[in-house]
C-alpha positions in Angstrom: 13.8 -4.3 -20.0 15.8 -4.9 -16.5 17.4 -1.7 -15.3 21.0 -1.8 -13.8 21.3 0.3 -10.6 24.4 1.0 -8.4 23.7 2.6 -5.3 26.7 4.5 -3.5 26.1 4.5 0.3 27.1 3.2 3.8 26.0 -0.5 4.0 25.8 -3.1 6.5 27.4 -4.2 8.4 28.6 -0.9 8.9 26.6 0.4 11.7 24.9 3.9 10.8 21.4 5.1 9.9 22.2 5.7 6.5 23.3 2.1 5.9 20.1 0.9 7.6 17.9 3.1 5.3 19.9 2.1 2.3 19.5 -1.7 3.1 15.7 -0.9 3.7 15.1 0.7 0.3 16.8 -2.1 -1.4 15.3 -4.9 0.2 11.8 -3.0 -0.7 13.0 -2.8 -4.2 13.9 -6.4 -4.4 10.8 -7.4 -3.0 8.5 -5.4 -5.5 10.4 -5.5 -8.9 12.5 -8.4 -8.5 13.6 -9.5 -12.1 13.1 -5.9 -13.2 15.9 -4.5 -11.3 19.4 -5.5 -11.0 20.8 -3.7 -8.1 24.5 -3.3 -7.0 26.1 -1.8 -3.6 29.1 0.7 -3.6 29.9 0.6 0.1 31.5 4.0 1.4 34.4 3.2 3.6 34.5 4.8 7.2 37.7 7.2 7.8 40.4 4.8 8.4 38.8 1.6 7.8 38.9 -0.3 4.7 36.2 -2.6 3.5 37.4 -6.1 4.7 35.2 -8.4 2.5 32.8 -7.7 -0.5 30.0 -9.7 -0.3 26.8 -9.4 -2.5 24.8 -7.1 -3.1 28.4 -5.3 -2.5 30.5 -5.3 -5.5 32.2 -2.1 -5.3 34.0 -0.1 -2.2 35.4 3.2 -2.4 37.4 5.5 0.3 35.3 8.6 0.2 38.1 10.2 2.2 40.8 9.8 -0.6 40.4 11.8 -3.5 42.4 9.5 -6.1 39.8 6.6 -4.5 37.1 8.6 -5.4 38.4 9.4 -9.0 39.5 5.9 -9.7 35.9 4.7 -8.8 34.2 7.4 -11.2 36.5 5.7 -14.0 35.3 2.2 -13.3 31.8 3.0 -13.6 32.3 5.0 -17.0 33.9 1.7 -18.2 31.1 -0.6 -17.1 28.2 -0.6 -19.7 26.0 -2.6 -17.5 25.7 0.2 -14.9 22.4 2.3 -16.2 22.1 4.7 -13.5 23.7 5.5 -9.8 22.1 6.7 -6.5 24.2 8.6 -4.3 23.2 8.8 -0.5 24.6 12.2 0.7 25.0 12.9 4.4 28.2 15.3 4.9 30.2 13.5 7.3 30.0 10.5 4.5 32.4 12.1 2.1 36.1 13.7 2.8 36.9 17.2 2.3 35.1 20.5 3.5 31.5 19.6 3.5 32.0 16.5 1.5 33.8 18.2 -1.0 35.3 14.8 -2.2 32.1 14.0 -3.9 32.1 16.7 -6.1 35.2 15.2 -7.8 33.6 11.7 -8.3 30.4 13.3 -9.5 31.9 15.6 -11.9 34.0 12.7 -13.9 30.8 10.4 -14.1 29.2 10.6 -17.8 26.3 8.1 -16.4 23.1 9.8 -14.8 22.9 9.8 -11.3 20.2 10.4 -8.4 21.4 12.3 -5.2 19.4 12.0 -2.1 19.9 14.9 0.7 19.4 13.3 4.2 20.4 16.7 5.6 19.4 20.1 4.4 20.8 22.9 6.1 18.7 26.1 6.1 21.4 28.7 6.8 24.6 27.5 5.0 27.9 29.1 4.8 29.1 30.1 1.4 31.3 27.2 1.1 28.4 24.8 1.8 26.2 26.4 -0.5 28.4 26.1 -3.4 28.8 22.4 -2.5 25.3 21.3 -2.4 24.4 23.7 -5.3 27.0 22.0 -7.5 25.9 18.6 -6.8 22.5 19.7 -7.9 23.7 21.1 -10.8 25.0 17.7 -11.7 22.6 15.5 -10.7 19.7 14.3 -12.9 17.6 14.2 -9.9 17.7 15.2 -6.4 15.4 13.8 -3.7 14.8 14.8 -0.4 12.5 13.1 2.6 10.8 16.3 4.0 8.7 19.2 2.3 10.9 21.6 3.9 14.0 20.2 2.5 12.6 20.3 -0.7 11.6 24.0 -0.1 15.5 24.7 0.9 16.8 23.1 -2.0 15.0 25.0 -4.6 15.0 28.6 -2.5 18.3 28.5 -1.0 20.4 26.1 -2.9 18.7 27.2 -6.4 18.3 23.7 -7.4 15.8 23.6 -10.3 12.5 22.7 -9.1 11.7 20.0 -11.9 15.1 18.2 -10.5 13.6 17.5 -6.9 11.6 14.7 -6.1 10.1 14.7 -2.6 9.8 10.7 -1.5 9.4 10.4 2.2 11.4 8.3 4.7 10.2 4.7 4.2 8.6 3.0 7.4 7.9 -0.4 8.4 4.5 -1.6 9.3 4.8 -4.2 12.1 1.5 -5.6 13.3 1.4 -7.5 16.9 -2.2 -8.5 18.2 -1.1 -9.2 21.6 0.9 -6.6 23.3 0.6 -7.9 26.6 2.3 -11.1 25.5 4.8 -9.4 23.8 5.7 -7.2 27.0 6.0 -10.6 28.8 8.3 -11.8 26.4 10.8 -8.8 26.8 10.5 -8.8 30.6 8.1 -5.5 30.6 5.1 -7.2 31.9 2.9 -4.6 33.7 5.0 -1.5 32.7 3.8 1.8 31.3 7.2 1.4 28.7 8.6 4.9 27.3 11.1 4.5 24.6 13.8 6.0 22.5 16.0 4.1 19.9 19.4 4.8 17.7 22.9 5.1 18.1 24.0 7.2 21.2 25.4 10.6 20.9 25.4 13.6 23.0 23.1 15.3 20.4 20.1 12.5 21.2 19.6 14.7 24.6 18.7 11.7 26.7 19.4 13.2 29.7 16.3 15.2 29.1 13.9 12.0 29.0 15.9 10.9 32.5 15.4 14.2 34.1 11.4 13.9 33.0 11.4 10.4 34.5 12.4 11.8 37.7 9.0 13.3 38.0 7.2 10.7 36.4 7.6 7.9 38.4 6.3 9.9 41.3 3.1 9.5 39.8 3.8 6.4 37.5 5.7 4.3 39.6 5.5 1.2 36.9 6.9 3.5 33.9 10.1 2.3 32.2 12.2 4.2 29.9 13.7 2.1 27.4 17.2 3.7 25.9 17.8 1.3 23.0 20.9 1.1 21.0 24.8 1.2 21.0 26.6 4.3 21.2 27.5 5.9 17.6 30.9 4.0 16.4 32.4 7.6 15.7 31.7 8.8 19.4 32.9 5.4 20.6 36.2 5.5 18.7 36.7 9.1 19.6 35.6 9.4 23.1 34.6 5.8 24.5 31.4 5.4 26.3 31.6 8.8 28.0 28.0 9.9 27.4 26.5 6.5 28.3 28.6 6.8 31.5 27.1 9.9 32.4 23.8 8.8 31.5 23.9 5.7 34.1 25.5 8.2 36.7 22.2 10.5 36.1 20.2 7.4 36.9 22.0 6.4 39.8 21.7 10.1 41.1 17.9 10.1 40.5 17.4 6.5 42.1 15.7 5.5 38.8 17.8 2.2 38.6 14.3 0.4 38.3 12.7 2.8 35.8 15.5 3.2 33.2 16.9 0.4 31.1 19.8 0.5 28.7 19.5 -1.8 26.0 23.3 -1.5 24.6 23.1 -3.6 21.5 22.8 -2.7 17.8 19.1 -4.5 17.3 18.1 -6.5 14.7 15.1 -5.0 12.9 12.5 -7.5 13.8 13.5 -6.9 17.9 13.6 -3.1 17.2 10.0 -3.2 15.7 9.0 -5.5 18.9 10.0 -2.8 21.1 8.4 -0.2 19.4 5.2 -2.2 19.2 5.2 -2.8 22.9 6.0 1.1 23.7 3.3 3.1 25.2 5.1 6.6 24.4 8.0 7.2 22.2 10.5 10.1 23.2 12.7 12.0 20.5 14.4 14.1 22.5 17.3 15.5 19.9 19.0 18.8 20.6 19.3 19.6 16.7 16.2 22.0 15.5 17.9 21.7 11.7 17.8 18.1 11.6 16.0 17.3 8.4 14.8 13.6 8.9 14.9 10.7 11.4 14.3 7.1 10.5 13.7 6.3 14.2 11.1 9.2 14.5 9.1 7.7 11.6 9.7 4.4 12.4 8.2 4.7 15.8 4.8 6.7 14.3 4.3 3.7 12.0 4.4 1.3 14.8 1.6 2.9 16.5 3.5 4.7 19.2 2.0 7.9 20.6 5.1 10.3 20.3 6.6 13.4 22.2 9.4 14.9 20.4 11.3 17.9 19.9 10.2 20.5 17.4 12.8 19.3 14.3 11.8 19.7 10.9 10.4 16.1 10.2 8.4 16.5 13.6 6.8 20.0 12.7 5.7 18.5 9.4 4.2 15.3 10.6 3.2 15.8 14.3 -0.1 17.7 15.4 -2.1 17.2 18.5 -4.0 14.1 16.7 -0.7 11.7 16.9 1.7 13.1 19.4 3.0 16.2 21.0 5.9 18.8 20.1 8.0 20.3 23.0 10.8 22.5 23.0 14.6 21.5 23.0 16.1 20.7 26.0 12.8 21.1 28.0 12.4 18.3 30.6 9.6 20.2 32.2 7.6 19.6 29.2 8.3 16.5 28.4 7.0 15.4 31.8 3.7 17.3 31.5 3.5 15.7 27.9 4.2 12.2 29.3 2.0 12.4 32.6 -1.1 13.6 30.3 -0.7 10.6 28.0 0.0 8.2 30.7 -3.1 9.1 32.3 -5.1 9.2 29.2 -5.3 5.7 27.6 -8.1 6.7 25.2 -6.0 9.6 24.0 -2.9 7.5 23.6 -5.0 4.9 21.6 -6.2 7.4 19.2 -2.7 9.0 18.8 -1.5 5.4 17.9 -4.3 5.1 15.2 -3.5 8.5 13.7 0.2 8.1 13.7 -0.3 4.6 11.6 -2.5 6.3 9.4 -0.4 9.0 8.9 2.8 7.0 8.1 0.7 4.3 6.0 1.4 6.0 2.9 5.6 6.0 3.4 5.5 2.1 3.9 8.8 0.8 2.1 6.3 -0.7 -0.9 4.9 2.5 -1.6 8.6 4.3 -1.5 10.2 1.6 -3.8 7.2 2.6 -6.0 7.9 6.0 -5.9 11.6 5.5 -6.8 10.9 3.1 -9.7 8.8 5.6 -11.3 11.7 8.5 -10.6 14.0 5.3 -12.2 11.9 5.0 -15.1 11.7 8.9 -15.7 15.2 9.3 -15.5 16.0 6.5 -18.1 13.1 7.6 -20.3 11.4 4.2 -20.3 7.9 5.2 -21.1 6.4 2.0 -20.0 5.1 2.2 -16.1 6.7 -0.6 -14.5 4.5 -1.9 -11.7 5.4 -4.1 -8.7 5.7 -7.7 -9.0 2.1 -9.7 -8.5 1.4 -10.1 -4.8 0.3 -13.7 -3.7 -3.4 -14.3 -3.6 -3.4 -14.8 -0.1 -7.1 -15.3 1.9 -6.2 -14.1 5.4 -7.8 -10.8 5.5 -10.9 -12.5 4.0 -10.7 -15.3 6.8 -10.2 -12.1 9.0 -13.6 -10.5 7.9 -15.6 -13.7 8.1 -17.1 -15.4 11.1 -19.5 -18.0 11.8 -22.3 -16.3 10.3 -20.8 -14.9 7.2 -18.7 -12.0 6.0 -18.9 -8.8 8.3 -19.3 -5.8 6.0 -17.0 -3.2 7.9 -13.4 -3.1 9.4 -11.9 -0.4 11.7 -8.4 -0.2 9.5 -8.0 -4.0 9.2 -10.1 -5.0 12.6 -13.3 -6.3 11.5 -16.4 -4.3 12.9 -19.2 -6.3 13.9 -21.5 -3.4 15.1 -22.7 -2.6 11.5 -23.5 -6.0 10.7 -23.4 -8.2 7.2 -24.8 -7.8 3.7 -26.2 -10.0 1.4 -23.9 -8.1 -1.1 -20.7 -9.3 0.6 -21.4 -12.6 1.2 -22.5 -13.0 -2.7 -19.3 -11.4 -3.9 -17.4 -13.5 -1.3 -19.3 -16.6 -2.9 -17.6 -15.5 -6.2 -14.2 -14.9 -5.4 -14.2 -18.0 -3.4 -15.5 -20.1 -6.3 -12.6 -18.3 -8.3 -9.9 -19.0 -6.1 -10.7 -22.7 -6.0 -10.9 -22.8 -9.9 -8.1 -20.6 -10.7 -5.5 -21.5 -7.5 -6.4 -24.7 -6.0 -9.2 -26.2 -4.2 -8.7 -26.6 -0.6 -11.0 -27.6 2.5 -10.3 -24.2 4.0 -11.7 -22.2 0.9 -14.5 -24.7 0.7 -15.3 -24.0 4.7 -15.8 -20.2 3.7 -17.9 -21.3 0.4 -20.3 -23.0 3.0 -20.5 -20.2 5.2 -21.2 -17.8 2.1 -24.3 -20.1 0.6 -25.5 -20.5 4.3 -25.7 -16.9 4.5 -27.1 -16.4 1.3 -30.1 -18.9 2.2 -30.8 -17.2 5.6 -31.5 -14.4 3.4 -34.1 -15.7 1.5 -38.0 -15.1 1.7 -40.6 -17.1 0.9 -40.9 -15.5 -2.7 -37.5 -16.6 -3.5 -36.1 -13.0 -3.4 -33.8 -11.9 -0.8 -33.3 -9.4 2.0 -29.6 -7.4 2.1 -29.0 -6.4 6.0 -28.4 -8.2 8.8 -27.3 -6.9 12.0 -24.5 -8.2 14.4 -26.8 -10.6 16.2 -28.3 -12.2 12.9 -31.4 -10.1 12.7 -32.8 -8.5 9.5 -32.7 -4.8 10.0 -35.1 -2.0 8.9 -33.0 -0.6 6.0 -34.6 -3.8 4.2 -37.5 -1.9 3.9 -36.4 1.7 3.3 -33.8 0.9 0.2 -34.2 -0.7 -2.9 -33.1 -4.3 -2.9 -32.8 -5.1 -6.9 -29.4 -4.7 -7.0 -28.6 -7.0 -4.1 -31.0 -9.6 -5.7 -29.5 -9.5 -9.1 -26.1 -9.6 -7.6 -27.1 -12.8 -5.8 -28.3 -14.3 -9.0 -24.9 -13.6 -10.6 -23.2 -15.2 -7.4 -25.6 -18.3 -7.6 -25.0 -18.8 -11.1 -21.5 -18.3 -11.1 -21.1 -20.8 -8.5 -23.2 -23.4 -10.6 -20.4 -22.8 -13.5 -17.8 -24.1 -10.8 -19.7 -27.5 -10.3 -16.8 -29.2 -11.1 -15.0 -28.4 -8.2 -18.0 -28.2 -5.7 -19.2 -30.8 -4.0 -22.5 -32.3 -4.5 -24.3 -30.9 -1.4 -23.4 -27.3 -2.5 -24.4 -27.8 -5.8 -28.1 -28.8 -4.7 -28.2 -25.9 -2.1 -27.3 -23.7 -4.9 -29.9 -25.2 -7.3 -32.6 -24.6 -4.5 -31.4 -20.8 -4.4 -31.4 -20.4 -8.0 -34.3 -21.8 -9.3 -36.9 -19.7 -7.5 -35.1 -16.9 -9.0 -36.2 -17.7 -12.5 -39.8 -16.7 -11.6 -38.8 -13.0 -10.8 -35.9 -12.1 -12.6 -37.6 -10.7 -15.7 -39.6 -8.3 -13.1 -36.4 -6.4 -12.5 -36.2 -2.9 -13.8 -32.9 -1.4 -12.6 -30.4 -1.6 -15.5 -27.7 -2.8 -13.2 -29.8 -5.1 -11.5 -30.8 -6.6 -14.6 -27.2 -6.8 -15.7 -26.1 -8.7 -12.7 -29.0 -11.1 -13.3 -28.1 -11.6 -16.7 -24.4 -12.8 -15.9 -26.0 -15.3 -13.1 -28.0 -16.7 -16.0 -25.1 -16.9 -18.5 -22.9 -18.6 -15.9 -25.5 -21.1 -15.1 -25.7 -22.4 -18.6 -22.3 -23.4 -18.0 -23.7 -25.8 -15.6 -26.9 -26.8 -17.6 -28.5 -24.7 -20.7 -32.1 -24.8 -20.8 -34.1 -22.9 -23.4 -36.0 -21.2 -20.5 -32.6 -19.8 -19.1 -31.6 -18.7 -22.5 -35.3 -16.9 -23.3 -34.5 -15.1 -20.2 -31.2 -13.9 -20.9 -32.6 -12.7 -24.3 -35.8 -10.9 -22.9 -33.4 -8.9 -20.2 -31.0 -8.1 -22.7 -33.8 -6.7 -24.9 -34.7 -4.5 -21.8 -31.1 -3.1 -21.4 -31.1 -2.5 -25.3 -34.1 -0.5 -24.8 -32.4 1.6 -22.0 -29.3 2.0 -24.1 -31.7 3.0 -27.2 -33.4 6.2 -25.0 -30.1 7.3 -23.4 -27.4 7.1 -25.8 -26.6 9.9 -28.4 -23.6 10.7 -30.4 -21.6 11.8 -27.4 -23.0 9.9 -24.4 -23.0 6.0 -25.5 -24.9 4.3 -22.0 -27.6 3.0 -20.7 -28.6 5.6 -17.9 -28.2 9.5 -17.7 -25.1 8.9 -15.5 -21.8 6.8 -14.7 -22.2 5.7 -11.1 -21.1 2.4 -9.6 -20.0 -1.0 -10.9 -20.7 0.4 -14.4 -18.6 -1.9 -16.3 -21.4 -5.0 -15.3 -23.8 -3.9 -18.0 -22.0 -3.9 -21.2 -20.4 -7.1 -19.9 -23.8 -8.5 -19.7 -24.9 -7.4 -23.2 -21.6 -9.1 -24.5 -22.7 -12.0 -22.7 -26.1 -12.1 -24.3 -24.4 -12.0 -27.8 -22.4 -14.8 -26.8 -25.8 -16.8 -26.3 -28.1 -15.1 -28.7 -25.8 -14.4 -31.7 -27.7 -11.1 -31.9 -25.4 -8.7 -33.3 -27.0 -5.4 -32.1 -26.2 -6.6 -28.6 -22.5 -6.7 -29.8 -22.8 -3.4 -30.9 -24.2 -2.2 -27.8 -21.6 -3.7 -25.5 -18.7 -2.5 -27.5 -19.8 0.9 -27.5 -20.8 1.3 -24.2 -17.4 -0.2 -22.8 -15.5 1.8 -25.1 -17.5 4.9 -23.8 -16.9 3.7 -20.2 -13.2 3.3 -20.7 -12.7 6.7 -22.4 -14.1 8.4 -18.8 -12.0 5.8 -16.7 -8.8 5.6 -18.2 -5.6 8.2 -18.7 -2.7 7.7 -21.1 -1.1 5.3 -18.4 -3.8 4.6 -15.3 -7.3 4.2 -14.4 -9.3 7.0 -12.9 -12.2 5.5 -11.4 -15.5 7.4 -11.3 -16.1 9.2 -8.1 -18.8 7.9 -5.8 -18.7 11.6 -4.2 -19.9 13.3 -7.7 -20.8 10.1 -10.1 -20.4 11.4 -14.0 -23.6 13.2 -15.0 -24.6 13.7 -18.4 -23.2 16.9 -20.0 -21.8 17.8 -16.5 -18.3 15.8 -16.3 -17.2 15.6 -12.4 -14.1 17.3 -10.7 -11.2 15.4 -11.5 -9.8 15.7 -8.0 -13.2 14.5 -6.0 -11.5 11.2 -4.7 -13.7 8.4 -3.8 -12.2 6.1 -6.0 -13.3 2.5 -5.0 -12.1 -1.2 -5.8 -15.3 -2.4 -6.9 -15.1 -0.3 -10.2 -11.7 -1.7 -10.8 -12.5 -5.3 -10.3 -15.9 -5.0 -12.2 -14.0 -3.3 -15.2 -11.4 -6.4 -15.1 -14.2 -8.9 -15.2 -15.7 -7.0 -18.3 -12.6 -7.1 -20.1 -11.9 -10.4 -19.4 -15.2 -11.4 -20.9 -14.7 -9.1 -23.9 -11.2 -10.8 -24.4 -12.6 -14.3 -24.2 -15.1 -13.5 -26.9 -13.1 -11.4 -29.1 -9.7 -12.2 -28.8 -8.7 -8.6 -29.0 -5.5 -7.8 -26.9 -6.6 -4.7 -26.3 -8.7 -5.9 -23.5 -5.9 -7.5 -21.8 -3.8 -4.4 -22.3 -6.7 -2.4 -20.3 -6.7 -5.3 -17.7 -3.1 -4.9 -16.9 -3.5 -1.2 -16.5 -6.7 -1.6 -14.5 -5.1 -4.0 -12.0 -2.1 -1.9 -11.6 -4.7 0.7 -9.8 -3.9 -1.7 -7.1 -0.2 -1.5 -7.2 0.3 2.1 -7.0 -0.4 3.3 -10.6 -3.3 5.6 -9.4 -3.5 9.4 -8.9 -1.8 9.4 -5.8 0.9 6.6 -6.6 0.3 4.4 -3.8 -0.9 0.9 -2.9 -4.4 0.4 -2.2 -3.6 -3.5 -1.9 -2.1 -3.8 1.8 0.5 -6.4 1.9 0.7 -6.3 5.4 -2.8 -7.9 5.8 -3.5 -9.1 2.5 -6.4 -6.7 2.4 -7.5 -3.9 0.3 -8.1 -0.4 1.6 -11.5 0.9 1.1 -10.4 3.7 -1.5 -8.5 6.5 -2.9 -9.5 10.0 -1.6 -8.5 13.3 -2.9 -5.0 13.5 -1.1 -5.0 10.1 1.0 -5.9 6.2 0.9 -8.7 5.4 3.2 -7.3 3.0 5.6 -10.3 0.9 6.6 -10.1 -2.5 4.9 -13.9 -3.7 4.8 -15.8 -6.5 2.9 -16.6 -4.7 -0.8 -12.9 -3.6 -1.1 -11.1 -6.8 -0.1 -13.4 -9.6 -2.1 -13.4 -6.9 -5.0 -9.5 -6.8 -5.1 -9.1 -10.8 -4.6 -11.2 -11.0 -7.8 -8.9 -8.7 -9.6 -6.0 -10.6 -8.3 -7.6 -13.9 -9.6 -8.3 -12.4 -12.7 -4.8 -11.7 -12.9 -3.8 -15.5 -13.0 -6.3 -15.5 -16.4 -4.5 -12.5 -17.9 -1.1 -14.8 -17.4 -2.7 -17.7 -19.4 -4.1 -15.5 -22.0 -0.5 -14.1 -22.4 1.0 -17.6 -22.4 -1.5 -18.3 -25.1 -0.8 -15.3 -27.3 2.9 -15.7 -27.1 3.0 -19.2 -28.3 0.7 -18.4 -31.2 3.0 -15.8 -32.2 5.9 -18.6 -32.3 7.8 -17.5 -29.5 9.3 -19.2 -26.8 6.4 -20.5 -24.7 7.2 -18.9 -21.5 4.9 -17.9 -18.5 4.9 -14.1 -18.9 5.3 -11.9 -15.6 2.6 -9.2 -15.0 4.5 -6.4 -16.8 4.7 -8.6 -20.2 
């Protein structure tokens, strides 16, 4: 059901940080939850400046400096049955009365639930401030803050109940630039070492500290340029004009820095701002206010990969350490100079800080912040069903990025492919499956065909004269010694699956592709029955099953039955009343085994295979699904018989989710039990933030997938296994939608295509 929200905030075209924050948050919510949220804005007027023209999404305005306007607005809201929830952005200067006391009049009259976000939480309030903030906290349904320090202050100083307080970090934009030098040239900064700061100018910004530091910096680095980005704050401009900027300009002249300090006196568009941050070598944050709780400019700079030098305000102390920036004392130009000189002279250190800053802020990209807000909205409105973001489009950008002329590379450093670790047959076999799914599910394309050809060619290059395959290939295309040291059964079984699946897609593949696939697949029939690993057997069974959709033969059917009989033997030995599994532990790729048994039942009709398949999948799901999300078996501990793993071990990987979804899809296709469809939906939602960290595992910026969930963070690397498995899972959601369409039609409801959340 659509939720109706009203945000009460300053809002563009008003020029202030909170207006920009509100706009970015609402844009993120619209992007992720379109059709599930209806968001309207009540724009807060500036003192003495009535709102000129209401345009969507602004549907209300209120003068927060007029108590009568505040009271009238509250009554308007109460009379509107379409408003479910209000969200107030709080800053003391936004509302009239001492410490924004007018807000209390508004809140005390509301009979709707509301959330208040405190952008500033003063650590040493006087009695009046303490009373106002405490009363707001008492009235609100939820209170949010963007730093841990603010959360602690609200709880310990202002006595806001801990159960009401929600920590949601300030959102960040991730702006990916491949060629920084070209960007510098575009902005007339070619060959410059760029230091920058941005935001609305006011005396509290402490920009004179940066200018004083530049006086010393340019003696060693004459190509250093300090960019001061942003207009004078409108309130300051009205009160005293450009006096502060003019004083800064006089300092620049006095220190003869006209060629080393540049003022960009404009309110920058988001894209221009992110460009400037992307070309910045060092970001300077010189605020004079130690009690400042949070700064959007600060986190935007970190998320853009800037090495940061900052005064020790609250948020900087929480987020900066030696790995991603430097803290300095307030108004201390000497410390700033030393820190900047050290960074300018050490490009490797700057690069390391850049990577660490990006990694530290990736949990707070706006997509994740939107997910956190949606979870809070659902809790406030007593919506028991988790509302997940809309399905992202199944783009192939990162798949292409990982694939070179030889095949798909194994690893990436963040989103950058890392050739040093070479290639594996495993990844190229999975990639063949994913791309064949893509052309049958989404659309055939010459681009997808070219990738498929590369993966088939790679598999062919790994074949030995016996018809078996090697797995490990270095960056130069040579087989590595790992092939002699590691059991290759699973890699060979997985390759049989890939070849069989590709053959099942014969209607959309060219004749020469089919012939190449057959030449690789047929020799496998000679050695498949020698496999001993349950997982390798299951992979091979899947390949046999799919190959029968191309051409059914008695030889293949007999092989499938023989392999299934072997798996049944494993199950009979290991399973007992409490352990319904084929081995003494649950490790990786578990769901492939019950799926293979269900496929064997489909071909042979042997009821024992179905019983084993259903029992084992139910057992696996009981260990990997909570009431509301999927909790993947950790690759750090596995799950051993009679010794359950630690619940917070981390090590959750994409492969488990994708393989589970493949199994659930197969079980639904054979049994038509709709519970398997619901499990599929929940499993996929792991990628979209429905996991123990409540963070995206899919990367909406690169269209890749992070390598896994750890105990407290997301692994930021985006290698082949995780990305290919994500694509498989995403394409399965296309099948999910089709299944739901058929279900709806059979139930005689209006036959419309159903969205992700049903």
